[in-house]
mmCIF file of the N, C-alpha and C atoms, coordinates in Angstrom:
data_MODEL
# 
_entry.id   MODEL 
# 
loop_
_atom_site.group_PDB 
_atom_site.id 
_atom_site.type_symbol 
_atom_site.label_atom_id 
_atom_site.label_alt_id 
_atom_site.label_comp_id 
_atom_site.label_asym_id 
_atom_site.label_entity_id 
_atom_site.label_seq_id 
_atom_site.pdbx_PDB_ins_code 
_atom_site.Cartn_x 
_atom_site.Cartn_y 
_atom_site.Cartn_z 
_atom_site.occupancy 
_atom_site.B_iso_or_equiv 
_atom_site.pdbx_formal_charge 
_atom_site.auth_seq_id 
_atom_site.auth_comp_id 
_atom_site.auth_asym_id 
_atom_site.auth_atom_id 
_atom_site.pdbx_PDB_model_num 
ATOM 1   N N  . MET A 1 1  ? -31.533 33.050 3.648  1.00 0.00 ? 1  MET A N  1 
ATOM 2   C CA . MET A 1 1  ? -30.559 32.992 2.601  1.00 0.00 ? 1  MET A CA 1 
ATOM 3   C C  . MET A 1 1  ? -31.292 32.959 1.344  1.00 0.00 ? 1  MET A C  1 
ATOM 4   N N  . ASN A 1 2  ? -30.999 33.954 0.568  1.00 0.00 ? 2  ASN A N  1 
ATOM 5   C CA . ASN A 1 2  ? -31.325 34.048 -0.882 1.00 0.00 ? 2  ASN A CA 1 
ATOM 6   C C  . ASN A 1 2  ? -30.646 33.336 -1.924 1.00 0.00 ? 2  ASN A C  1 
ATOM 7   N N  . ASN A 1 3  ? -31.109 33.275 -3.096 1.00 0.00 ? 3  ASN A N  1 
ATOM 8   C CA . ASN A 1 3  ? -30.285 32.308 -4.221 1.00 0.00 ? 3  ASN A CA 1 
ATOM 9   C C  . ASN A 1 3  ? -29.256 33.066 -4.617 1.00 0.00 ? 3  ASN A C  1 
ATOM 10  N N  . THR A 1 4  ? -28.881 34.442 -4.482 1.00 0.00 ? 4  THR A N  1 
ATOM 11  C CA . THR A 1 4  ? -27.707 35.228 -4.835 1.00 0.00 ? 4  THR A CA 1 
ATOM 12  C C  . THR A 1 4  ? -26.791 34.582 -3.868 1.00 0.00 ? 4  THR A C  1 
ATOM 13  N N  . ARG A 1 5  ? -26.742 34.677 -2.481 1.00 0.00 ? 5  ARG A N  1 
ATOM 14  C CA . ARG A 1 5  ? -26.208 34.184 -1.791 1.00 0.00 ? 5  ARG A CA 1 
ATOM 15  C C  . ARG A 1 5  ? -25.766 32.721 -1.674 1.00 0.00 ? 5  ARG A C  1 
ATOM 16  N N  . ARG A 1 6  ? -26.477 32.076 -2.135 1.00 0.00 ? 6  ARG A N  1 
ATOM 17  C CA . ARG A 1 6  ? -26.500 30.499 -2.075 1.00 0.00 ? 6  ARG A CA 1 
ATOM 18  C C  . ARG A 1 6  ? -25.614 30.331 -3.344 1.00 0.00 ? 6  ARG A C  1 
ATOM 19  N N  . LYS A 1 7  ? -25.877 30.968 -4.562 1.00 0.00 ? 7  LYS A N  1 
ATOM 20  C CA . LYS A 1 7  ? -24.878 30.811 -5.617 1.00 0.00 ? 7  LYS A CA 1 
ATOM 21  C C  . LYS A 1 7  ? -23.460 31.152 -5.330 1.00 0.00 ? 7  LYS A C  1 
ATOM 22  N N  . GLN A 1 8  ? -23.153 32.399 -4.435 1.00 0.00 ? 8  GLN A N  1 
ATOM 23  C CA . GLN A 1 8  ? -21.885 32.924 -4.230 1.00 0.00 ? 8  GLN A CA 1 
ATOM 24  C C  . GLN A 1 8  ? -21.155 31.640 -3.338 1.00 0.00 ? 8  GLN A C  1 
ATOM 25  N N  . ILE A 1 9  ? -22.081 31.483 -2.453 1.00 0.00 ? 9  ILE A N  1 
ATOM 26  C CA . ILE A 1 9  ? -21.214 30.138 -1.414 1.00 0.00 ? 9  ILE A CA 1 
ATOM 27  C C  . ILE A 1 9  ? -21.107 29.048 -2.168 1.00 0.00 ? 9  ILE A C  1 
ATOM 28  N N  . SER A 1 10 ? -21.827 28.441 -3.158 1.00 0.00 ? 10 SER A N  1 
ATOM 29  C CA . SER A 1 10 ? -21.656 27.531 -4.088 1.00 0.00 ? 10 SER A CA 1 
ATOM 30  C C  . SER A 1 10 ? -20.521 27.735 -5.070 1.00 0.00 ? 10 SER A C  1 
ATOM 31  N N  . ASP A 1 11 ? -20.110 29.089 -5.574 1.00 0.00 ? 11 ASP A N  1 
ATOM 32  C CA . ASP A 1 11 ? -18.840 29.348 -6.523 1.00 0.00 ? 11 ASP A CA 1 
ATOM 33  C C  . ASP A 1 11 ? -17.769 29.250 -5.650 1.00 0.00 ? 11 ASP A C  1 
ATOM 34  N N  . LEU A 1 12 ? -18.008 29.806 -4.637 1.00 0.00 ? 12 LEU A N  1 
ATOM 35  C CA . LEU A 1 12 ? -16.650 29.957 -3.518 1.00 0.00 ? 12 LEU A CA 1 
ATOM 36  C C  . LEU A 1 12 ? -16.261 28.569 -3.214 1.00 0.00 ? 12 LEU A C  1 
ATOM 37  N N  . LEU A 1 13 ? -17.038 27.512 -3.038 1.00 0.00 ? 13 LEU A N  1 
ATOM 38  C CA . LEU A 1 13 ? -16.858 26.026 -2.355 1.00 0.00 ? 13 LEU A CA 1 
ATOM 39  C C  . LEU A 1 13 ? -16.167 25.325 -3.829 1.00 0.00 ? 13 LEU A C  1 
ATOM 40  N N  . SER A 1 14 ? -16.899 25.530 -4.959 1.00 0.00 ? 14 SER A N  1 
ATOM 41  C CA . SER A 1 14 ? -16.232 24.987 -6.466 1.00 0.00 ? 14 SER A CA 1 
ATOM 42  C C  . SER A 1 14 ? -14.777 25.618 -6.271 1.00 0.00 ? 14 SER A C  1 
ATOM 43  N N  . LYS A 1 15 ? -14.616 26.717 -6.099 1.00 0.00 ? 15 LYS A N  1 
ATOM 44  C CA . LYS A 1 15 ? -13.005 27.275 -6.361 1.00 0.00 ? 15 LYS A CA 1 
ATOM 45  C C  . LYS A 1 15 ? -12.306 26.612 -5.150 1.00 0.00 ? 15 LYS A C  1 
ATOM 46  N N  . LEU A 1 16 ? -12.702 26.650 -4.012 1.00 0.00 ? 16 LEU A N  1 
ATOM 47  C CA . LEU A 1 16 ? -11.657 26.220 -2.878 1.00 0.00 ? 16 LEU A CA 1 
ATOM 48  C C  . LEU A 1 16 ? -11.487 24.469 -3.218 1.00 0.00 ? 16 LEU A C  1 
ATOM 49  N N  . ASN A 1 17 ? -12.486 23.951 -3.766 1.00 0.00 ? 17 ASN A N  1 
ATOM 50  C CA . ASN A 1 17 ? -12.218 22.479 -4.125 1.00 0.00 ? 17 ASN A CA 1 
ATOM 51  C C  . ASN A 1 17 ? -11.140 22.219 -5.325 1.00 0.00 ? 17 ASN A C  1 
ATOM 52  N N  . GLU A 1 18 ? -11.128 23.209 -6.427 1.00 0.00 ? 18 GLU A N  1 
ATOM 53  C CA . GLU A 1 18 ? -10.133 23.432 -7.134 1.00 0.00 ? 18 GLU A CA 1 
ATOM 54  C C  . GLU A 1 18 ? -9.022  23.707 -6.854 1.00 0.00 ? 18 GLU A C  1 
ATOM 55  N N  . MET A 1 19 ? -8.872  24.596 -5.994 1.00 0.00 ? 19 MET A N  1 
ATOM 56  C CA . MET A 1 19 ? -7.485  24.939 -5.422 1.00 0.00 ? 19 MET A CA 1 
ATOM 57  C C  . MET A 1 19 ? -6.934  23.963 -4.629 1.00 0.00 ? 19 MET A C  1 
ATOM 58  N N  . LYS A 1 20 ? -7.815  23.273 -3.799 1.00 0.00 ? 20 LYS A N  1 
ATOM 59  C CA . LYS A 1 20 ? -7.200  21.948 -3.112 1.00 0.00 ? 20 LYS A CA 1 
ATOM 60  C C  . LYS A 1 20 ? -6.661  20.876 -3.936 1.00 0.00 ? 20 LYS A C  1 
ATOM 61  N N  . SER A 1 21 ? -7.365  20.718 -4.905 1.00 0.00 ? 21 SER A N  1 
ATOM 62  C CA . SER A 1 21 ? -6.989  19.684 -5.925 1.00 0.00 ? 21 SER A CA 1 
ATOM 63  C C  . SER A 1 21 ? -5.642  20.248 -6.480 1.00 0.00 ? 21 SER A C  1 
ATOM 64  N N  . GLU A 1 22 ? -5.442  21.414 -6.942 1.00 0.00 ? 22 GLU A N  1 
ATOM 65  C CA . GLU A 1 22 ? -4.545  21.803 -7.353 1.00 0.00 ? 22 GLU A CA 1 
ATOM 66  C C  . GLU A 1 22 ? -3.075  21.834 -6.320 1.00 0.00 ? 22 GLU A C  1 
ATOM 67  N N  . LEU A 1 23 ? -3.343  21.984 -5.361 1.00 0.00 ? 23 LEU A N  1 
ATOM 68  C CA . LEU A 1 23 ? -2.529  22.037 -4.125 1.00 0.00 ? 23 LEU A CA 1 
ATOM 69  C C  . LEU A 1 23 ? -1.755  20.699 -3.892 1.00 0.00 ? 23 LEU A C  1 
ATOM 70  N N  . LYS A 1 24 ? -2.761  19.759 -3.957 1.00 0.00 ? 24 LYS A N  1 
ATOM 71  C CA . LYS A 1 24 ? -2.802  18.076 -3.686 1.00 0.00 ? 24 LYS A CA 1 
ATOM 72  C C  . LYS A 1 24 ? -1.638  17.528 -4.889 1.00 0.00 ? 24 LYS A C  1 
ATOM 73  N N  . THR A 1 25 ? -1.710  18.261 -6.209 1.00 0.00 ? 25 THR A N  1 
ATOM 74  C CA . THR A 1 25 ? -1.206  17.692 -6.981 1.00 0.00 ? 25 THR A CA 1 
ATOM 75  C C  . THR A 1 25 ? 0.499   18.361 -7.000 1.00 0.00 ? 25 THR A C  1 
ATOM 76  N N  . ILE A 1 26 ? 0.283   19.455 -6.774 1.00 0.00 ? 26 ILE A N  1 
ATOM 77  C CA . ILE A 1 26 ? 1.818   20.039 -6.509 1.00 0.00 ? 26 ILE A CA 1 
ATOM 78  C C  . ILE A 1 26 ? 2.553   19.379 -5.114 1.00 0.00 ? 26 ILE A C  1 
ATOM 79  N N  . GLN A 1 27 ? 1.654   19.027 -4.146 1.00 0.00 ? 27 GLN A N  1 
ATOM 80  C CA . GLN A 1 27 ? 2.204   18.262 -2.943 1.00 0.00 ? 27 GLN A CA 1 
ATOM 81  C C  . GLN A 1 27 ? 2.771   16.909 -3.484 1.00 0.00 ? 27 GLN A C  1 
ATOM 82  N N  . ASN A 1 28 ? 1.962   16.104 -4.284 1.00 0.00 ? 28 ASN A N  1 
ATOM 83  C CA . ASN A 1 28 ? 2.457   14.896 -4.739 1.00 0.00 ? 28 ASN A CA 1 
ATOM 84  C C  . ASN A 1 28 ? 3.781   14.977 -5.428 1.00 0.00 ? 28 ASN A C  1 
ATOM 85  N N  . ASP A 1 29 ? 3.700   15.766 -6.463 1.00 0.00 ? 29 ASP A N  1 
ATOM 86  C CA . ASP A 1 29 ? 4.861   16.027 -6.935 1.00 0.00 ? 29 ASP A CA 1 
ATOM 87  C C  . ASP A 1 29 ? 6.168   16.449 -6.261 1.00 0.00 ? 29 ASP A C  1 
ATOM 88  N N  . GLU A 1 30 ? 5.983   17.352 -5.450 1.00 0.00 ? 30 GLU A N  1 
ATOM 89  C CA . GLU A 1 30 ? 6.960   17.746 -4.531 1.00 0.00 ? 30 GLU A CA 1 
ATOM 90  C C  . GLU A 1 30 ? 7.520   16.580 -3.672 1.00 0.00 ? 30 GLU A C  1 
ATOM 91  N N  . GLN A 1 31 ? 6.401   15.483 -3.000 1.00 0.00 ? 31 GLN A N  1 
ATOM 92  C CA . GLN A 1 31 ? 6.910   14.297 -2.454 1.00 0.00 ? 31 GLN A CA 1 
ATOM 93  C C  . GLN A 1 31 ? 7.672   13.321 -3.088 1.00 0.00 ? 31 GLN A C  1 
ATOM 94  N N  . LYS A 1 32 ? 7.349   13.310 -4.369 1.00 0.00 ? 32 LYS A N  1 
ATOM 95  C CA . LYS A 1 32 ? 8.102   12.469 -5.243 1.00 0.00 ? 32 LYS A CA 1 
ATOM 96  C C  . LYS A 1 32 ? 9.433   12.881 -5.364 1.00 0.00 ? 32 LYS A C  1 
ATOM 97  N N  . TYR A 1 33 ? 9.555   14.025 -5.637 1.00 0.00 ? 33 TYR A N  1 
ATOM 98  C CA . TYR A 1 33 ? 10.917  14.600 -5.676 1.00 0.00 ? 33 TYR A CA 1 
ATOM 99  C C  . TYR A 1 33 ? 11.770  14.489 -4.243 1.00 0.00 ? 33 TYR A C  1 
ATOM 100 N N  . PHE A 1 34 ? 11.147  14.781 -3.197 1.00 0.00 ? 34 PHE A N  1 
ATOM 101 C CA . PHE A 1 34 ? 11.846  14.769 -1.935 1.00 0.00 ? 34 PHE A CA 1 
ATOM 102 C C  . PHE A 1 34 ? 11.908  13.160 -1.635 1.00 0.00 ? 34 PHE A C  1 
ATOM 103 N N  . ASN A 1 35 ? 11.439  12.264 -1.918 1.00 0.00 ? 35 ASN A N  1 
ATOM 104 C CA . ASN A 1 35 ? 11.386  10.998 -1.783 1.00 0.00 ? 35 ASN A CA 1 
ATOM 105 C C  . ASN A 1 35 ? 12.550  10.373 -2.632 1.00 0.00 ? 35 ASN A C  1 
ATOM 106 N N  . ASN A 1 36 ? 13.016  11.017 -3.735 1.00 0.00 ? 36 ASN A N  1 
ATOM 107 C CA . ASN A 1 36 ? 13.936  10.477 -4.629 1.00 0.00 ? 36 ASN A CA 1 
ATOM 108 C C  . ASN A 1 36 ? 15.281  11.227 -4.490 1.00 0.00 ? 36 ASN A C  1 
ATOM 109 N N  . VAL A 1 37 ? 15.513  12.267 -3.585 1.00 0.00 ? 37 VAL A N  1 
ATOM 110 C CA . VAL A 1 37 ? 16.693  12.956 -3.695 1.00 0.00 ? 37 VAL A CA 1 
ATOM 111 C C  . VAL A 1 37 ? 17.856  11.756 -2.894 1.00 0.00 ? 37 VAL A C  1 
ATOM 112 N N  . PRO A 1 38 ? 18.941  11.961 -3.694 1.00 0.00 ? 38 PRO A N  1 
ATOM 113 C CA . PRO A 1 38 ? 20.294  10.789 -3.487 1.00 0.00 ? 38 PRO A CA 1 
ATOM 114 C C  . PRO A 1 38 ? 20.605  11.212 -1.781 1.00 0.00 ? 38 PRO A C  1 
ATOM 115 N N  . GLU A 1 39 ? 21.152  10.310 -1.356 1.00 0.00 ? 39 GLU A N  1 
ATOM 116 C CA . GLU A 1 39 ? 21.348  10.317 0.261  1.00 0.00 ? 39 GLU A CA 1 
ATOM 117 C C  . GLU A 1 39 ? 22.578  11.520 0.289  1.00 0.00 ? 39 GLU A C  1 
ATOM 118 N N  . ASN A 1 40 ? 23.428  11.387 -0.969 1.00 0.00 ? 40 ASN A N  1 
ATOM 119 C CA . ASN A 1 40 ? 24.695  12.373 -0.643 1.00 0.00 ? 40 ASN A CA 1 
ATOM 120 C C  . ASN A 1 40 ? 24.008  13.732 -0.978 1.00 0.00 ? 40 ASN A C  1 
ATOM 121 N N  . GLN A 1 41 ? 22.865  13.901 -0.898 1.00 0.00 ? 41 GLN A N  1 
ATOM 122 C CA . GLN A 1 41 ? 22.159  15.376 -1.198 1.00 0.00 ? 41 GLN A CA 1 
ATOM 123 C C  . GLN A 1 41 ? 21.270  15.729 -0.048 1.00 0.00 ? 41 GLN A C  1 
ATOM 124 N N  . GLN A 1 42 ? 21.083  14.782 0.906  1.00 0.00 ? 42 GLN A N  1 
ATOM 125 C CA . GLN A 1 42 ? 20.019  15.133 1.858  1.00 0.00 ? 42 GLN A CA 1 
ATOM 126 C C  . GLN A 1 42 ? 20.462  16.317 2.814  1.00 0.00 ? 42 GLN A C  1 
ATOM 127 N N  . ASP A 1 43 ? 21.634  16.580 2.822  1.00 0.00 ? 43 ASP A N  1 
ATOM 128 C CA . ASP A 1 43 ? 21.937  17.882 3.686  1.00 0.00 ? 43 ASP A CA 1 
ATOM 129 C C  . ASP A 1 43 ? 22.071  19.238 2.772  1.00 0.00 ? 43 ASP A C  1 
ATOM 130 N N  . SER A 1 44 ? 21.335  19.206 1.860  1.00 0.00 ? 44 SER A N  1 
ATOM 131 C CA . SER A 1 44 ? 21.446  20.275 0.951  1.00 0.00 ? 44 SER A CA 1 
ATOM 132 C C  . SER A 1 44 ? 20.114  21.213 1.195  1.00 0.00 ? 44 SER A C  1 
ATOM 133 N N  . VAL A 1 45 ? 20.475  22.324 0.815  1.00 0.00 ? 45 VAL A N  1 
ATOM 134 C CA . VAL A 1 45 ? 19.328  23.543 1.077  1.00 0.00 ? 45 VAL A CA 1 
ATOM 135 C C  . VAL A 1 45 ? 18.176  23.059 0.457  1.00 0.00 ? 45 VAL A C  1 
ATOM 136 N N  . ARG A 1 46 ? 18.314  22.594 -1.005 1.00 0.00 ? 46 ARG A N  1 
ATOM 137 C CA . ARG A 1 46 ? 17.300  22.176 -1.850 1.00 0.00 ? 46 ARG A CA 1 
ATOM 138 C C  . ARG A 1 46 ? 16.297  21.181 -0.980 1.00 0.00 ? 46 ARG A C  1 
ATOM 139 N N  . TYR A 1 47 ? 17.069  20.059 -0.517 1.00 0.00 ? 47 TYR A N  1 
ATOM 140 C CA . TYR A 1 47 ? 16.573  19.187 0.201  1.00 0.00 ? 47 TYR A CA 1 
ATOM 141 C C  . TYR A 1 47 ? 15.700  19.803 1.596  1.00 0.00 ? 47 TYR A C  1 
ATOM 142 N N  . TYR A 1 48 ? 16.113  20.481 2.145  1.00 0.00 ? 48 TYR A N  1 
ATOM 143 C CA . TYR A 1 48 ? 15.476  21.254 3.420  1.00 0.00 ? 48 TYR A CA 1 
ATOM 144 C C  . TYR A 1 48 ? 14.232  22.228 2.902  1.00 0.00 ? 48 TYR A C  1 
ATOM 145 N N  . ASN A 1 49 ? 14.664  22.932 1.738  1.00 0.00 ? 49 ASN A N  1 
ATOM 146 C CA . ASN A 1 49 ? 13.615  23.894 1.237  1.00 0.00 ? 49 ASN A CA 1 
ATOM 147 C C  . ASN A 1 49 ? 12.358  22.802 0.878  1.00 0.00 ? 49 ASN A C  1 
ATOM 148 N N  . SER A 1 50 ? 12.730  21.664 0.254  1.00 0.00 ? 50 SER A N  1 
ATOM 149 C CA . SER A 1 50 ? 11.705  20.845 -0.395 1.00 0.00 ? 50 SER A CA 1 
ATOM 150 C C  . SER A 1 50 ? 10.810  20.318 0.917  1.00 0.00 ? 50 SER A C  1 
ATOM 151 N N  . GLU A 1 51 ? 11.665  20.101 2.133  1.00 0.00 ? 51 GLU A N  1 
ATOM 152 C CA . GLU A 1 51 ? 10.688  19.398 3.226  1.00 0.00 ? 51 GLU A CA 1 
ATOM 153 C C  . GLU A 1 51 ? 10.094  20.611 3.898  1.00 0.00 ? 51 GLU A C  1 
ATOM 154 N N  . SER A 1 52 ? 10.424  21.769 3.618  1.00 0.00 ? 52 SER A N  1 
ATOM 155 C CA . SER A 1 52 ? 9.775   22.772 4.296  1.00 0.00 ? 52 SER A CA 1 
ATOM 156 C C  . SER A 1 52 ? 8.399   23.128 3.517  1.00 0.00 ? 52 SER A C  1 
ATOM 157 N N  . ILE A 1 53 ? 8.628   23.082 2.303  1.00 0.00 ? 53 ILE A N  1 
ATOM 158 C CA . ILE A 1 53 ? 7.304   23.177 1.462  1.00 0.00 ? 53 ILE A CA 1 
ATOM 159 C C  . ILE A 1 53 ? 6.294   22.106 1.487  1.00 0.00 ? 53 ILE A C  1 
ATOM 160 N N  . LEU A 1 54 ? 6.853   20.989 1.714  1.00 0.00 ? 54 LEU A N  1 
ATOM 161 C CA . LEU A 1 54 ? 5.893   19.873 2.088  1.00 0.00 ? 54 LEU A CA 1 
ATOM 162 C C  . LEU A 1 54 ? 4.837   20.247 3.301  1.00 0.00 ? 54 LEU A C  1 
ATOM 163 N N  . THR A 1 55 ? 5.635   20.565 4.359  1.00 0.00 ? 55 THR A N  1 
ATOM 164 C CA . THR A 1 55 ? 5.066   21.032 5.590  1.00 0.00 ? 55 THR A CA 1 
ATOM 165 C C  . THR A 1 55 ? 4.230   22.161 5.231  1.00 0.00 ? 55 THR A C  1 
ATOM 166 N N  . GLN A 1 56 ? 4.366   23.232 4.531  1.00 0.00 ? 56 GLN A N  1 
ATOM 167 C CA . GLN A 1 56 ? 3.325   24.406 3.982  1.00 0.00 ? 56 GLN A CA 1 
ATOM 168 C C  . GLN A 1 56 ? 2.307   23.827 3.446  1.00 0.00 ? 56 GLN A C  1 
ATOM 169 N N  . LEU A 1 57 ? 2.653   22.709 2.336  1.00 0.00 ? 57 LEU A N  1 
ATOM 170 C CA . LEU A 1 57 ? 1.462   22.510 1.610  1.00 0.00 ? 57 LEU A CA 1 
ATOM 171 C C  . LEU A 1 57 ? 0.290   21.540 2.222  1.00 0.00 ? 57 LEU A C  1 
ATOM 172 N N  . ASP A 1 58 ? 0.892   20.770 3.213  1.00 0.00 ? 58 ASP A N  1 
ATOM 173 C CA . ASP A 1 58 ? 0.236   19.900 4.257  1.00 0.00 ? 58 ASP A CA 1 
ATOM 174 C C  . ASP A 1 58 ? -0.664  20.836 4.774  1.00 0.00 ? 58 ASP A C  1 
ATOM 175 N N  . GLU A 1 59 ? -0.245  21.976 5.191  1.00 0.00 ? 59 GLU A N  1 
ATOM 176 C CA . GLU A 1 59 ? -1.033  22.801 6.320  1.00 0.00 ? 59 GLU A CA 1 
ATOM 177 C C  . GLU A 1 59 ? -2.125  23.571 5.268  1.00 0.00 ? 59 GLU A C  1 
ATOM 178 N N  . ALA A 1 60 ? -1.665  23.943 4.268  1.00 0.00 ? 60 ALA A N  1 
ATOM 179 C CA . ALA A 1 60 ? -2.736  24.547 3.226  1.00 0.00 ? 60 ALA A CA 1 
ATOM 180 C C  . ALA A 1 60 ? -3.826  23.776 2.924  1.00 0.00 ? 60 ALA A C  1 
ATOM 181 N N  . CYS A 1 61 ? -3.412  22.386 2.521  1.00 0.00 ? 61 CYS A N  1 
ATOM 182 C CA . CYS A 1 61 ? -4.693  21.381 2.118  1.00 0.00 ? 61 CYS A CA 1 
ATOM 183 C C  . CYS A 1 61 ? -5.391  21.210 3.398  1.00 0.00 ? 61 CYS A C  1 
ATOM 184 N N  . PHE A 1 62 ? -4.831  21.220 4.662  1.00 0.00 ? 62 PHE A N  1 
ATOM 185 C CA . PHE A 1 62 ? -5.657  21.021 5.760  1.00 0.00 ? 62 PHE A CA 1 
ATOM 186 C C  . PHE A 1 62 ? -6.706  21.851 5.970  1.00 0.00 ? 62 PHE A C  1 
ATOM 187 N N  . LEU A 1 63 ? -6.192  23.246 5.947  1.00 0.00 ? 63 LEU A N  1 
ATOM 188 C CA . LEU A 1 63 ? -6.996  24.198 6.040  1.00 0.00 ? 63 LEU A CA 1 
ATOM 189 C C  . LEU A 1 63 ? -8.367  24.527 4.794  1.00 0.00 ? 63 LEU A C  1 
ATOM 190 N N  . LEU A 1 64 ? -7.829  23.969 3.940  1.00 0.00 ? 64 LEU A N  1 
ATOM 191 C CA . LEU A 1 64 ? -9.003  24.073 2.603  1.00 0.00 ? 64 LEU A CA 1 
ATOM 192 C C  . LEU A 1 64 ? -9.797  22.741 3.099  1.00 0.00 ? 64 LEU A C  1 
# 
């Protein structure tokens, strides 16, 4: 492995770590929203969309 490829890999790993950090921040914000939905709104489309997004964010963070 030469220095150019080593630098490319290092840069990509840094970008991936930054993306994972951003995803975690979004996931935490969405989790707070989801946890604070009033009981009378827990059958709403927004509630189910939030639940779906949380699953997708969890999968994305796992892959990174």
